[in-house]
PyMOL Python script that loads the backbone (N, CA, C, O; Angstrom):
from pymol import cmd

cmd.read_pdbstr("""\
ATOM      1  N   MET A   1      56.414  -8.744 -31.335  1.00  0.00           N
ATOM      2  CA  MET A   1      56.558  -7.257 -30.511  1.00  0.00           C
ATOM      3  C   MET A   1      56.207  -7.523 -29.354  1.00  0.00           C
ATOM      4  O   MET A   1      55.184  -8.113 -29.007  1.00  0.00           O
ATOM      5  N   GLU A   2      57.273  -6.981 -28.526  1.00  0.00           N
ATOM      6  CA  GLU A   2      57.563  -7.608 -26.806  1.00  0.00           C
ATOM      7  C   GLU A   2      56.491  -6.216 -26.337  1.00  0.00           C
ATOM      8  O   GLU A   2      56.147  -5.156 -26.859  1.00  0.00           O
ATOM      9  N   PRO A   3      56.213  -6.980 -24.980  1.00  0.00           N
ATOM     10  CA  PRO A   3      55.196  -5.922 -24.667  1.00  0.00           C
ATOM     11  C   PRO A   3      56.217  -4.847 -23.764  1.00  0.00           C
ATOM     12  O   PRO A   3      57.281  -5.144 -23.220  1.00  0.00           O
ATOM     13  N   THR A   4      55.693  -3.815 -23.785  1.00  0.00           N
ATOM     14  CA  THR A   4      56.616  -2.791 -22.779  1.00  0.00           C
ATOM     15  C   THR A   4      56.139  -2.380 -21.594  1.00  0.00           C
ATOM     16  O   THR A   4      54.956  -2.051 -21.517  1.00  0.00           O
ATOM     17  N   THR A   5      56.923  -2.334 -20.546  1.00  0.00           N
ATOM     18  CA  THR A   5      56.669  -2.308 -19.459  1.00  0.00           C
ATOM     19  C   THR A   5      57.272  -0.526 -18.823  1.00  0.00           C
ATOM     20  O   THR A   5      58.192   0.202 -19.194  1.00  0.00           O
ATOM     21  N   SER A   6      56.503  -0.426 -18.037  1.00  0.00           N
ATOM     22  CA  SER A   6      56.465   1.515 -17.951  1.00  0.00           C
ATOM     23  C   SER A   6      57.044   1.321 -16.499  1.00  0.00           C
ATOM     24  O   SER A   6      56.457   0.652 -15.648  1.00  0.00           O
ATOM     25  N   THR A   7      58.367   2.026 -16.262  1.00  0.00           N
ATOM     26  CA  THR A   7      58.883   1.995 -15.397  1.00  0.00           C
ATOM     27  C   THR A   7      58.322   3.818 -14.629  1.00  0.00           C
ATOM     28  O   THR A   7      59.027   4.405 -13.807  1.00  0.00           O
ATOM     29  N   GLU A   8      57.365   4.218 -15.002  1.00  0.00           N
ATOM     30  CA  GLU A   8      56.667   5.725 -14.569  1.00  0.00           C
ATOM     31  C   GLU A   8      55.724   5.208 -13.647  1.00  0.00           C
ATOM     32  O   GLU A   8      55.129   4.179 -13.967  1.00  0.00           O
ATOM     33  N   PRO A   9      55.409   5.913 -12.219  1.00  0.00           N
ATOM     34  CA  PRO A   9      54.478   5.619 -11.367  1.00  0.00           C
ATOM     35  C   PRO A   9      53.005   6.039 -12.029  1.00  0.00           C
ATOM     36  O   PRO A   9      52.707   6.885 -12.872  1.00  0.00           O
ATOM     37  N   LYS A  10      52.452   5.361 -11.499  1.00  0.00           N
ATOM     38  CA  LYS A  10      50.775   5.369 -12.197  1.00  0.00           C
ATOM     39  C   LYS A  10      50.385   7.065 -11.197  1.00  0.00           C
ATOM     40  O   LYS A  10      50.519   7.395 -10.018  1.00  0.00           O
ATOM     41  N   ALA A  11      49.951   7.655 -12.256  1.00  0.00           N
ATOM     42  CA  ALA A  11      49.009   8.501 -11.621  1.00  0.00           C
ATOM     43  C   ALA A  11      47.860   8.727 -10.570  1.00  0.00           C
ATOM     44  O   ALA A  11      46.682   8.479 -10.828  1.00  0.00           O
ATOM     45  N   LYS A  12      48.247   9.158  -9.509  1.00  0.00           N
ATOM     46  CA  LYS A  12      47.398   9.467  -8.620  1.00  0.00           C
ATOM     47  C   LYS A  12      45.623  10.286  -8.837  1.00  0.00           C
ATOM     48  O   LYS A  12      45.418  11.470  -9.104  1.00  0.00           O
ATOM     49  N   GLY A  13      44.875   9.508  -8.679  1.00  0.00           N
ATOM     50  CA  GLY A  13      43.442  10.073  -8.603  1.00  0.00           C
ATOM     51  C   GLY A  13      43.414  11.179  -7.387  1.00  0.00           C
ATOM     52  O   GLY A  13      44.057  11.241  -6.339  1.00  0.00           O
ATOM     53  N   ASN A  14      42.346  12.076  -7.993  1.00  0.00           N
ATOM     54  CA  ASN A  14      41.992  13.002  -6.588  1.00  0.00           C
ATOM     55  C   ASN A  14      41.501  12.332  -5.191  1.00  0.00           C
ATOM     56  O   ASN A  14      41.517  11.107  -5.066  1.00  0.00           O
ATOM     57  N   TRP A  15      41.014  13.285  -4.028  1.00  0.00           N
ATOM     58  CA  TRP A  15      41.100  12.233  -3.112  1.00  0.00           C
ATOM     59  C   TRP A  15      39.361  11.297  -3.255  1.00  0.00           C
ATOM     60  O   TRP A  15      38.948  10.314  -2.639  1.00  0.00           O
ATOM     61  N   TRP A  16      39.051  11.702  -3.771  1.00  0.00           N
ATOM     62  CA  TRP A  16      37.742  10.684  -4.001  1.00  0.00           C
ATOM     63  C   TRP A  16      37.872   9.853  -4.204  1.00  0.00           C
ATOM     64  O   TRP A  16      37.409   8.926  -3.540  1.00  0.00           O
ATOM     65  N   THR A  17      38.895   9.656  -5.710  1.00  0.00           N
ATOM     66  CA  THR A  17      39.135   7.891  -6.198  1.00  0.00           C
ATOM     67  C   THR A  17      39.726   7.205  -5.320  1.00  0.00           C
ATOM     68  O   THR A  17      39.499   6.019  -5.079  1.00  0.00           O
ATOM     69  N   ARG A  18      40.607   7.979  -4.728  1.00  0.00           N
ATOM     70  CA  ARG A  18      41.787   6.975  -3.699  1.00  0.00           C
ATOM     71  C   ARG A  18      40.651   6.723  -2.516  1.00  0.00           C
ATOM     72  O   ARG A  18      40.876   5.539  -2.267  1.00  0.00           O
ATOM     73  N   ASN A  19      39.646   7.088  -1.701  1.00  0.00           N
ATOM     74  CA  ASN A  19      39.157   7.129  -0.584  1.00  0.00           C
ATOM     75  C   ASN A  19      37.773   6.751  -0.326  1.00  0.00           C
ATOM     76  O   ASN A  19      37.350   6.640   0.824  1.00  0.00           O
ATOM     77  N   TRP A  20      36.904   6.507  -1.577  1.00  0.00           N
ATOM     78  CA  TRP A  20      35.648   6.668  -1.538  1.00  0.00           C
ATOM     79  C   TRP A  20      35.072   5.048  -1.135  1.00  0.00           C
ATOM     80  O   TRP A  20      33.918   4.864  -0.746  1.00  0.00           O
ATOM     81  N   LYS A  21      36.018   4.002  -1.291  1.00  0.00           N
ATOM     82  CA  LYS A  21      35.335   2.846  -1.110  1.00  0.00           C
ATOM     83  C   LYS A  21      35.622   2.542   0.414  1.00  0.00           C
ATOM     84  O   LYS A  21      35.043   1.514   0.766  1.00  0.00           O
ATOM     85  N   TRP A  22      36.418   3.202   1.506  1.00  0.00           N
ATOM     86  CA  TRP A  22      35.984   3.495   2.991  1.00  0.00           C
ATOM     87  C   TRP A  22      35.227   4.122   3.818  1.00  0.00           C
ATOM     88  O   TRP A  22      34.863   3.951   4.982  1.00  0.00           O
ATOM     89  N   PHE A  23      34.942   5.385   2.469  1.00  0.00           N
ATOM     90  CA  PHE A  23      34.329   6.738   3.112  1.00  0.00           C
ATOM     91  C   PHE A  23      32.402   6.276   2.597  1.00  0.00           C
ATOM     92  O   PHE A  23      31.354   6.387   3.234  1.00  0.00           O
ATOM     93  N   VAL A  24      32.612   5.907   1.589  1.00  0.00           N
ATOM     94  CA  VAL A  24      31.028   5.760   1.585  1.00  0.00           C
ATOM     95  C   VAL A  24      30.433   4.789   2.941  1.00  0.00           C
ATOM     96  O   VAL A  24      29.577   5.348   3.626  1.00  0.00           O
ATOM     97  N   PRO A  25      30.783   3.596   3.287  1.00  0.00           N
ATOM     98  CA  PRO A  25      29.974   2.703   4.209  1.00  0.00           C
ATOM     99  C   PRO A  25      30.574   3.685   5.545  1.00  0.00           C
ATOM    100  O   PRO A  25      29.606   3.774   6.300  1.00  0.00           O
ATOM    101  N   THR A  26      31.496   4.289   6.025  1.00  0.00           N
ATOM    102  CA  THR A  26      31.547   5.198   6.979  1.00  0.00           C
ATOM    103  C   THR A  26      30.709   5.989   7.037  1.00  0.00           C
ATOM    104  O   THR A  26      29.933   6.065   7.989  1.00  0.00           O
ATOM    105  N   GLY A  27      30.691   6.681   6.117  1.00  0.00           N
ATOM    106  CA  GLY A  27      29.415   7.871   6.045  1.00  0.00           C
ATOM    107  C   GLY A  27      28.016   7.111   6.498  1.00  0.00           C
ATOM    108  O   GLY A  27      27.362   7.346   7.514  1.00  0.00           O
ATOM    109  N   CYS A  28      27.755   6.204   5.536  1.00  0.00           N
ATOM    110  CA  CYS A  28      26.442   5.929   5.878  1.00  0.00           C
ATOM    111  C   CYS A  28      26.299   5.470   7.083  1.00  0.00           C
ATOM    112  O   CYS A  28      25.226   5.792   7.593  1.00  0.00           O
ATOM    113  N   LEU A  29      27.232   4.609   7.955  1.00  0.00           N
ATOM    114  CA  LEU A  29      27.253   4.000   9.352  1.00  0.00           C
ATOM    115  C   LEU A  29      26.929   5.257  10.404  1.00  0.00           C
ATOM    116  O   LEU A  29      26.035   5.187  11.247  1.00  0.00           O
ATOM    117  N   THR A  30      27.995   6.687  10.181  1.00  0.00           N
ATOM    118  CA  THR A  30      27.659   7.359  10.655  1.00  0.00           C
ATOM    119  C   THR A  30      26.391   8.142  10.741  1.00  0.00           C
ATOM    120  O   THR A  30      25.949   8.467  11.844  1.00  0.00           O
ATOM    121  N   ILE A  31      25.764   8.471   9.593  1.00  0.00           N
ATOM    122  CA  ILE A  31      24.471   9.123   9.349  1.00  0.00           C
ATOM    123  C   ILE A  31      23.376   8.069  10.301  1.00  0.00           C
ATOM    124  O   ILE A  31      22.997   8.478  11.398  1.00  0.00           O
ATOM    125  N   LEU A  32      22.934   6.752   9.801  1.00  0.00           N
ATOM    126  CA  LEU A  32      22.702   5.828  10.429  1.00  0.00           C
ATOM    127  C   LEU A  32      22.994   6.089  12.452  1.00  0.00           C
ATOM    128  O   LEU A  32      22.150   6.311  13.320  1.00  0.00           O
ATOM    129  N   ALA A  33      23.992   5.986  12.531  1.00  0.00           N
ATOM    130  CA  ALA A  33      24.084   6.318  14.229  1.00  0.00           C
ATOM    131  C   ALA A  33      23.782   7.856  14.690  1.00  0.00           C
ATOM    132  O   ALA A  33      23.449   8.138  15.841  1.00  0.00           O
ATOM    133  N   LEU A  34      23.918   8.675  13.796  1.00  0.00           N
ATOM    134  CA  LEU A  34      23.382  10.029  14.558  1.00  0.00           C
ATOM    135  C   LEU A  34      21.658  10.039  14.468  1.00  0.00           C
ATOM    136  O   LEU A  34      20.969  10.776  15.174  1.00  0.00           O
ATOM    137  N   PHE A  35      21.149   9.147  13.537  1.00  0.00           N
ATOM    138  CA  PHE A  35      19.455   9.035  13.669  1.00  0.00           C
ATOM    139  C   PHE A  35      19.185   8.436  14.304  1.00  0.00           C
ATOM    140  O   PHE A  35      18.072   8.849  14.630  1.00  0.00           O
ATOM    141  N   LEU A  36      19.532   7.030  15.221  1.00  0.00           N
ATOM    142  CA  LEU A  36      19.414   6.447  16.189  1.00  0.00           C
ATOM    143  C   LEU A  36      19.562   7.470  17.425  1.00  0.00           C
ATOM    144  O   LEU A  36      18.661   7.445  18.264  1.00  0.00           O
ATOM    145  N   VAL A  37      20.450   8.214  17.568  1.00  0.00           N
ATOM    146  CA  VAL A  37      20.816   9.088  18.414  1.00  0.00           C
ATOM    147  C   VAL A  37      19.782   9.864  18.648  1.00  0.00           C
ATOM    148  O   VAL A  37      19.350   9.874  19.800  1.00  0.00           O
ATOM    149  N   PHE A  38      19.192  10.623  17.719  1.00  0.00           N
ATOM    150  CA  PHE A  38      18.563  11.765  18.397  1.00  0.00           C
ATOM    151  C   PHE A  38      17.225  11.297  18.095  1.00  0.00           C
ATOM    152  O   PHE A  38      16.256  11.852  18.612  1.00  0.00           O
ATOM    153  N   VAL A  39      17.046   9.968  17.016  1.00  0.00           N
ATOM    154  CA  VAL A  39      15.406   9.888  16.937  1.00  0.00           C
ATOM    155  C   VAL A  39      14.854   8.123  17.801  1.00  0.00           C
ATOM    156  O   VAL A  39      15.250   7.077  17.288  1.00  0.00           O
ATOM    157  N   ALA A  40      13.953   8.095  19.077  1.00  0.00           N
ATOM    158  CA  ALA A  40      14.511   7.098  20.000  1.00  0.00           C
ATOM    159  C   ALA A  40      13.274   6.232  19.799  1.00  0.00           C
ATOM    160  O   ALA A  40      13.193   5.195  20.458  1.00  0.00           O
ATOM    161  N   ASP A  41      12.241   6.583  18.895  1.00  0.00           N
ATOM    162  CA  ASP A  41      10.927   5.991  18.504  1.00  0.00           C
ATOM    163  C   ASP A  41      11.528   5.114  17.392  1.00  0.00           C
ATOM    164  O   ASP A  41      12.211   5.660  16.525  1.00  0.00           O
ATOM    165  N   LEU A  42      11.338   3.926  17.369  1.00  0.00           N
ATOM    166  CA  LEU A  42      12.306   2.980  16.589  1.00  0.00           C
ATOM    167  C   LEU A  42      10.904   1.748  16.126  1.00  0.00           C
ATOM    168  O   LEU A  42       9.935   1.521  16.850  1.00  0.00           O
ATOM    169  N   ALA A  43      11.074   1.324  15.226  1.00  0.00           N
ATOM    170  CA  ALA A  43       9.793  -0.128  14.847  1.00  0.00           C
ATOM    171  C   ALA A  43      10.499  -1.229  14.077  1.00  0.00           C
ATOM    172  O   ALA A  43      10.595  -1.262  12.851  1.00  0.00           O
ATOM    173  N   ILE A  44      11.066  -2.278  15.068  1.00  0.00           N
ATOM    174  CA  ILE A  44      11.728  -3.206  14.821  1.00  0.00           C
ATOM    175  C   ILE A  44      10.916  -4.548  14.175  1.00  0.00           C
ATOM    176  O   ILE A  44      10.408  -5.416  14.885  1.00  0.00           O
ATOM    177  N   PRO A  45      10.894  -4.553  12.912  1.00  0.00           N
ATOM    178  CA  PRO A  45      10.246  -6.326  12.576  1.00  0.00           C
ATOM    179  C   PRO A  45      10.913  -7.192  13.228  1.00  0.00           C
ATOM    180  O   PRO A  45      12.076  -7.023  13.595  1.00  0.00           O
ATOM    181  N   ILE A  46      10.144  -8.336  13.457  1.00  0.00           N
ATOM    182  CA  ILE A  46      10.568  -9.465  14.126  1.00  0.00           C
ATOM    183  C   ILE A  46       9.696 -10.511  13.265  1.00  0.00           C
ATOM    184  O   ILE A  46       8.730 -10.243  12.550  1.00  0.00           O
ATOM    185  N   SER A  47      10.339 -11.908  13.539  1.00  0.00           N
ATOM    186  CA  SER A  47       9.416 -13.294  12.640  1.00  0.00           C
ATOM    187  C   SER A  47      10.050 -14.197  13.832  1.00  0.00           C
ATOM    188  O   SER A  47      10.866 -14.031  14.739  1.00  0.00           O
ATOM    189  N   GLY A  48       9.280 -15.177  13.368  1.00  0.00           N
ATOM    190  CA  GLY A  48       9.486 -16.090  14.165  1.00  0.00           C
ATOM    191  C   GLY A  48       8.791 -17.634  13.363  1.00  0.00           C
ATOM    192  O   GLY A  48       8.463 -17.791  12.187  1.00  0.00           O
ATOM    193  N   PRO A  49       8.743 -18.565  14.464  1.00  0.00           N
ATOM    194  CA  PRO A  49       8.272 -20.218  13.254  1.00  0.00           C
ATOM    195  C   PRO A  49       6.546 -20.124  13.773  1.00  0.00           C
ATOM    196  O   PRO A  49       5.839 -21.115  13.596  1.00  0.00           O
ATOM    197  N   LYS A  50       6.023 -18.991  14.348  1.00  0.00           N
ATOM    198  CA  LYS A  50       4.653 -18.950  14.556  1.00  0.00           C
ATOM    199  C   LYS A  50       4.028 -17.729  14.128  1.00  0.00           C
ATOM    200  O   LYS A  50       2.880 -17.359  14.374  1.00  0.00           O
ATOM    201  N   GLY A  51       4.845 -17.193  13.511  1.00  0.00           N
ATOM    202  CA  GLY A  51       4.471 -15.537  12.906  1.00  0.00           C
ATOM    203  C   GLY A  51       5.926 -14.012  12.717  1.00  0.00           C
ATOM    204  O   GLY A  51       7.140 -13.992  12.922  1.00  0.00           O
ATOM    205  N   LYS A  52       5.100 -13.165  12.328  1.00  0.00           N
ATOM    206  CA  LYS A  52       6.048 -12.039  11.873  1.00  0.00           C
ATOM    207  C   LYS A  52       5.350 -10.977  12.854  1.00  0.00           C
ATOM    208  O   LYS A  52       4.251 -11.196  13.363  1.00  0.00           O
ATOM    209  N   GLY A  53       5.927 -10.070  13.023  1.00  0.00           N
ATOM    210  CA  GLY A  53       5.350  -8.878  13.945  1.00  0.00           C
ATOM    211  C   GLY A  53       6.226  -7.478  13.852  1.00  0.00           C
ATOM    212  O   GLY A  53       7.106  -7.171  13.047  1.00  0.00           O
ATOM    213  N   THR A  54       5.868  -7.002  14.567  1.00  0.00           N
ATOM    214  CA  THR A  54       6.519  -5.427  14.795  1.00  0.00           C
ATOM    215  C   THR A  54       6.933  -5.132  16.403  1.00  0.00           C
ATOM    216  O   THR A  54       6.088  -5.464  17.234  1.00  0.00           O
ATOM    217  N   ILE A  55       7.974  -4.628  16.806  1.00  0.00           N
ATOM    218  CA  ILE A  55       8.327  -4.037  18.450  1.00  0.00           C
ATOM    219  C   ILE A  55       8.540  -2.948  17.812  1.00  0.00           C
ATOM    220  O   ILE A  55       9.276  -2.667  16.866  1.00  0.00           O
ATOM    221  N   TYR A  56       7.265  -1.924  18.903  1.00  0.00           N
ATOM    222  CA  TYR A  56       7.507  -0.551  18.782  1.00  0.00           C
ATOM    223  C   TYR A  56       7.970  -0.378  19.998  1.00  0.00           C
ATOM    224  O   TYR A  56       7.764  -1.154  20.932  1.00  0.00           O
ATOM    225  N   VAL A  57       8.987   1.231  20.079  1.00  0.00           N
ATOM    226  CA  VAL A  57       9.557   1.311  20.971  1.00  0.00           C
ATOM    227  C   VAL A  57       9.706   2.948  21.190  1.00  0.00           C
ATOM    228  O   VAL A  57      10.196   3.700  20.348  1.00  0.00           O
ATOM    229  N   LYS A  58       9.291   3.275  22.228  1.00  0.00           N
ATOM    230  CA  LYS A  58       9.414   4.776  22.256  1.00  0.00           C
ATOM    231  C   LYS A  58      10.416   5.099  23.754  1.00  0.00           C
ATOM    232  O   LYS A  58      10.223   4.687  24.897  1.00  0.00           O
ATOM    233  N   ALA A  59      11.403   5.894  23.278  1.00  0.00           N
ATOM    234  CA  ALA A  59      12.575   5.629  24.889  1.00  0.00           C
ATOM    235  C   ALA A  59      12.998   7.365  24.664  1.00  0.00           C
ATOM    236  O   ALA A  59      12.587   8.101  23.766  1.00  0.00           O
ATOM    237  N   ALA A  60      13.778   7.651  25.592  1.00  0.00           N
ATOM    238  CA  ALA A  60      14.682   8.730  25.596  1.00  0.00           C
ATOM    239  C   ALA A  60      15.730   8.396  26.480  1.00  0.00           C
ATOM    240  O   ALA A  60      15.600   7.425  27.225  1.00  0.00           O
ATOM    241  N   LYS A  61      16.697   9.047  26.486  1.00  0.00           N
ATOM    242  CA  LYS A  61      17.872   8.923  27.218  1.00  0.00           C
ATOM    243  C   LYS A  61      18.220  10.198  27.966  1.00  0.00           C
ATOM    244  O   LYS A  61      18.165  11.328  27.481  1.00  0.00           O
ATOM    245  N   SER A  62      18.609   9.866  29.280  1.00  0.00           N
ATOM    246  CA  SER A  62      18.781  11.499  30.178  1.00  0.00           C
ATOM    247  C   SER A  62      19.971  10.597  31.062  1.00  0.00           C
ATOM    248  O   SER A  62      19.780   9.482  31.548  1.00  0.00           O
ATOM    249  N   LEU A  63      21.129  11.321  31.124  1.00  0.00           N
ATOM    250  CA  LEU A  63      21.656  11.283  32.211  1.00  0.00           C
ATOM    251  C   LEU A  63      22.541   9.668  32.273  1.00  0.00           C
ATOM    252  O   LEU A  63      22.922   8.907  33.162  1.00  0.00           O
ATOM    253  N   GLY A  64      22.576   9.705  30.933  1.00  0.00           N
ATOM    254  CA  GLY A  64      23.322   8.674  30.537  1.00  0.00           C
ATOM    255  C   GLY A  64      22.170   6.690  30.922  1.00  0.00           C
ATOM    256  O   GLY A  64      22.630   5.549  30.936  1.00  0.00           O
ATOM    257  N   ARG A  65      20.942   7.088  31.114  1.00  0.00           N
ATOM    258  CA  ARG A  65      20.055   6.091  31.347  1.00  0.00           C
ATOM    259  C   ARG A  65      18.850   6.333  30.170  1.00  0.00           C
ATOM    260  O   ARG A  65      18.331   7.410  29.877  1.00  0.00           O
ATOM    261  N   TRP A  66      18.518   4.767  29.489  1.00  0.00           N
ATOM    262  CA  TRP A  66      17.526   4.751  28.413  1.00  0.00           C
ATOM    263  C   TRP A  66      16.035   4.889  29.903  1.00  0.00           C
ATOM    264  O   TRP A  66      16.005   4.739  31.124  1.00  0.00           O
ATOM    265  N   THR A  67      15.306   5.154  29.100  1.00  0.00           N
ATOM    266  CA  THR A  67      13.727   5.183  29.919  1.00  0.00           C
ATOM    267  C   THR A  67      12.589   5.303  28.669  1.00  0.00           C
ATOM    268  O   THR A  67      12.154   6.081  27.819  1.00  0.00           O
ATOM    269  N   TYR A  68      12.418   3.715  29.298  1.00  0.00           N
ATOM    270  CA  TYR A  68      11.231   3.471  28.014  1.00  0.00           C
ATOM    271  C   TYR A  68      10.014   3.996  28.507  1.00  0.00           C
ATOM    272  O   TYR A  68       9.755   3.991  29.710  1.00  0.00           O
ATOM    273  N   SER A  69       9.261   4.443  27.654  1.00  0.00           N
ATOM    274  CA  SER A  69       8.210   5.188  27.817  1.00  0.00           C
ATOM    275  C   SER A  69       6.794   4.078  27.189  1.00  0.00           C
ATOM    276  O   SER A  69       5.672   3.852  27.642  1.00  0.00           O
ATOM    277  N   ASP A  70       7.347   3.710  26.268  1.00  0.00           N
ATOM    278  CA  ASP A  70       6.037   2.791  25.329  1.00  0.00           C
ATOM    279  C   ASP A  70       7.071   1.663  24.699  1.00  0.00           C
ATOM    280  O   ASP A  70       8.038   1.969  24.000  1.00  0.00           O
ATOM    281  N   LEU A  71       6.733   0.388  25.038  1.00  0.00           N
ATOM    282  CA  LEU A  71       7.486  -0.656  24.498  1.00  0.00           C
ATOM    283  C   LEU A  71       6.090  -2.206  24.612  1.00  0.00           C
ATOM    284  O   LEU A  71       5.615  -2.982  25.441  1.00  0.00           O
ATOM    285  N   ILE A  72       5.963  -1.748  22.726  1.00  0.00           N
ATOM    286  CA  ILE A  72       4.815  -2.715  22.474  1.00  0.00           C
ATOM    287  C   ILE A  72       5.031  -3.747  21.688  1.00  0.00           C
ATOM    288  O   ILE A  72       6.170  -3.450  21.325  1.00  0.00           O
ATOM    289  N   VAL A  73       4.746  -4.946  21.037  1.00  0.00           N
ATOM    290  CA  VAL A  73       4.861  -5.859  20.320  1.00  0.00           C
ATOM    291  C   VAL A  73       3.182  -5.992  19.832  1.00  0.00           C
ATOM    292  O   VAL A  73       2.119  -6.185  20.423  1.00  0.00           O
ATOM    293  N   GLU A  74       3.645  -5.753  18.291  1.00  0.00           N
ATOM    294  CA  GLU A  74       2.099  -5.569  17.410  1.00  0.00           C
ATOM    295  C   GLU A  74       2.583  -6.782  16.355  1.00  0.00           C
ATOM    296  O   GLU A  74       3.428  -6.769  15.459  1.00  0.00           O
ATOM    297  N   ILE A  75       1.493  -8.065  16.950  1.00  0.00           N
ATOM    298  CA  ILE A  75       1.078  -9.209  16.153  1.00  0.00           C
ATOM    299  C   ILE A  75       0.572  -9.281  14.274  1.00  0.00           C
ATOM    300  O   ILE A  75      -0.567  -9.555  13.896  1.00  0.00           O
ATOM    301  N   GLN A  76       1.493  -9.032  13.558  1.00  0.00           N
ATOM    302  CA  GLN A  76       0.935  -9.357  12.125  1.00  0.00           C
ATOM    303  C   GLN A  76      -0.294  -9.585  11.679  1.00  0.00           C
ATOM    304  O   GLN A  76      -0.971  -8.697  11.162  1.00  0.00           O
ATOM    305  N   ALA A  77      -0.744 -10.939  11.857  1.00  0.00           N
ATOM    306  CA  ALA A  77      -1.601 -11.683  11.445  1.00  0.00           C
ATOM    307  C   ALA A  77      -3.151 -10.958  12.200  1.00  0.00           C
ATOM    308  O   ALA A  77      -4.112 -10.598  11.520  1.00  0.00           O
ATOM    309  N   THR A  78      -3.108 -10.902  13.163  1.00  0.00           N
ATOM    310  CA  THR A  78      -3.998 -10.555  14.007  1.00  0.00           C
ATOM    311  C   THR A  78      -4.359  -8.695  14.154  1.00  0.00           C
ATOM    312  O   THR A  78      -5.487  -8.203  14.135  1.00  0.00           O
ATOM    313  N   ARG A  79      -3.218  -8.037  14.278  1.00  0.00           N
ATOM    314  CA  ARG A  79      -3.165  -6.326  14.700  1.00  0.00           C
ATOM    315  C   ARG A  79      -3.019  -6.181  15.760  1.00  0.00           C
ATOM    316  O   ARG A  79      -2.916  -5.029  16.180  1.00  0.00           O
ATOM    317  N   ASN A  80      -2.931  -7.564  16.874  1.00  0.00           N
ATOM    318  CA  ASN A  80      -3.002  -7.566  18.482  1.00  0.00           C
ATOM    319  C   ASN A  80      -1.991  -6.994  18.788  1.00  0.00           C
ATOM    320  O   ASN A  80      -0.897  -7.292  18.309  1.00  0.00           O
ATOM    321  N   ARG A  81      -2.211  -5.896  19.801  1.00  0.00           N
ATOM    322  CA  ARG A  81      -1.017  -5.516  20.776  1.00  0.00           C
ATOM    323  C   ARG A  81      -0.853  -6.013  21.937  1.00  0.00           C
ATOM    324  O   ARG A  81      -1.764  -6.251  22.730  1.00  0.00           O
ATOM    325  N   ILE A  82       0.591  -6.247  22.158  1.00  0.00           N
ATOM    326  CA  ILE A  82       0.875  -6.475  23.245  1.00  0.00           C
ATOM    327  C   ILE A  82       1.867  -5.774  24.361  1.00  0.00           C
ATOM    328  O   ILE A  82       3.066  -6.008  24.210  1.00  0.00           O
ATOM    329  N   ASP A  83       1.460  -4.897  25.519  1.00  0.00           N
ATOM    330  CA  ASP A  83       2.438  -3.794  25.990  1.00  0.00           C
ATOM    331  C   ASP A  83       3.329  -4.988  26.841  1.00  0.00           C
ATOM    332  O   ASP A  83       2.893  -5.976  27.432  1.00  0.00           O
ATOM    333  N   LEU A  84       4.396  -4.634  26.717  1.00  0.00           N
ATOM    334  CA  LEU A  84       5.798  -5.289  27.605  1.00  0.00           C
ATOM    335  C   LEU A  84       6.288  -5.056  28.833  1.00  0.00           C
ATOM    336  O   LEU A  84       6.934  -5.801  29.570  1.00  0.00           O
ATOM    337  N   LEU A  85       5.784  -3.544  29.038  1.00  0.00           N
ATOM    338  CA  LEU A  85       5.894  -2.787  29.997  1.00  0.00           C
ATOM    339  C   LEU A  85       4.980  -2.897  31.101  1.00  0.00           C
ATOM    340  O   LEU A  85       5.253  -2.419  32.202  1.00  0.00           O
ATOM    341  N   LYS A  86       3.786  -3.573  30.832  1.00  0.00           N
ATOM    342  CA  LYS A  86       2.929  -3.523  31.573  1.00  0.00           C
ATOM    343  C   LYS A  86       2.821  -4.665  32.448  1.00  0.00           C
ATOM    344  O   LYS A  86       2.568  -5.738  31.900  1.00  0.00           O
ATOM    345  N   GLY A  87       2.995  -4.641  33.989  1.00  0.00           N
ATOM    346  CA  GLY A  87       3.213  -5.653  34.439  1.00  0.00           C
ATOM    347  C   GLY A  87       4.204  -5.945  35.091  1.00  0.00           C
ATOM    348  O   GLY A  87       4.142  -6.817  35.957  1.00  0.00           O
ATOM    349  N   SER A  88       5.869  -4.965  34.687  1.00  0.00           N
ATOM    350  CA  SER A  88       6.940  -5.995  34.748  1.00  0.00           C
ATOM    351  C   SER A  88       7.220  -5.852  36.186  1.00  0.00           C
ATOM    352  O   SER A  88       7.047  -4.937  36.991  1.00  0.00           O
ATOM    353  N   ALA A  89       7.685  -6.993  36.254  1.00  0.00           N
ATOM    354  CA  ALA A  89       8.545  -7.491  37.587  1.00  0.00           C
ATOM    355  C   ALA A  89       9.631  -6.312  38.095  1.00  0.00           C
ATOM    356  O   ALA A  89      10.470  -5.706  37.427  1.00  0.00           O
ATOM    357  N   PRO A  90       9.214  -6.184  39.917  1.00  0.00           N
ATOM    358  CA  PRO A  90       9.802  -5.171  40.452  1.00  0.00           C
ATOM    359  C   PRO A  90      11.299  -5.139  40.493  1.00  0.00           C
ATOM    360  O   PRO A  90      11.934  -6.149  40.192  1.00  0.00           O
ATOM    361  N   ALA A  91      11.895  -4.029  40.851  1.00  0.00           N
ATOM    362  CA  ALA A  91      13.368  -4.261  40.727  1.00  0.00           C
ATOM    363  C   ALA A  91      13.900  -5.251  42.024  1.00  0.00           C
ATOM    364  O   ALA A  91      13.352  -5.473  43.104  1.00  0.00           O
ATOM    365  N   ASN A  92      15.093  -5.713  41.510  1.00  0.00           N
ATOM    366  CA  ASN A  92      15.669  -6.562  42.682  1.00  0.00           C
ATOM    367  C   ASN A  92      16.216  -5.920  44.038  1.00  0.00           C
ATOM    368  O   ASN A  92      17.231  -5.225  44.073  1.00  0.00           O
ATOM    369  N   GLU A  93      15.625  -6.154  44.875  1.00  0.00           N
ATOM    370  CA  GLU A  93      16.604  -5.222  46.480  1.00  0.00           C
ATOM    371  C   GLU A  93      17.515  -5.995  47.027  1.00  0.00           C
ATOM    372  O   GLU A  93      17.567  -7.225  47.014  1.00  0.00           O
ATOM    373  N   PHE A  94      18.310  -5.155  47.560  1.00  0.00           N
ATOM    374  CA  PHE A  94      19.583  -5.864  47.970  1.00  0.00           C
ATOM    375  C   PHE A  94      19.291  -5.897  49.285  1.00  0.00           C
ATOM    376  O   PHE A  94      20.078  -6.410  50.080  1.00  0.00           O
TER     377      PHE A  94
END
""", "prot")
cmd.dss("prot")
cmd.show_as("cartoon", "prot")
cmd.util.cbc("prot")
cmd.orient("prot")
């Protein structure tokens, strides 16, 4: 028997079956972006050759500028906290 070849076009599925491969990642990224826009408090895990820690950020965006009210690093091993905004350098003057 010889295999038969069909010249009929394949039936198209519904919208979801045709588009789910790009819709799912785009939808997830959109939800993440909205979360980051509306929730400014973040906890960012960090690690390096001397240990691990977490950066805690509390910020607000107003008139296109971010204002950081808290920017703290917590060292995992000692639970020591370092305030990164304390004693910051003055702004450059021209």
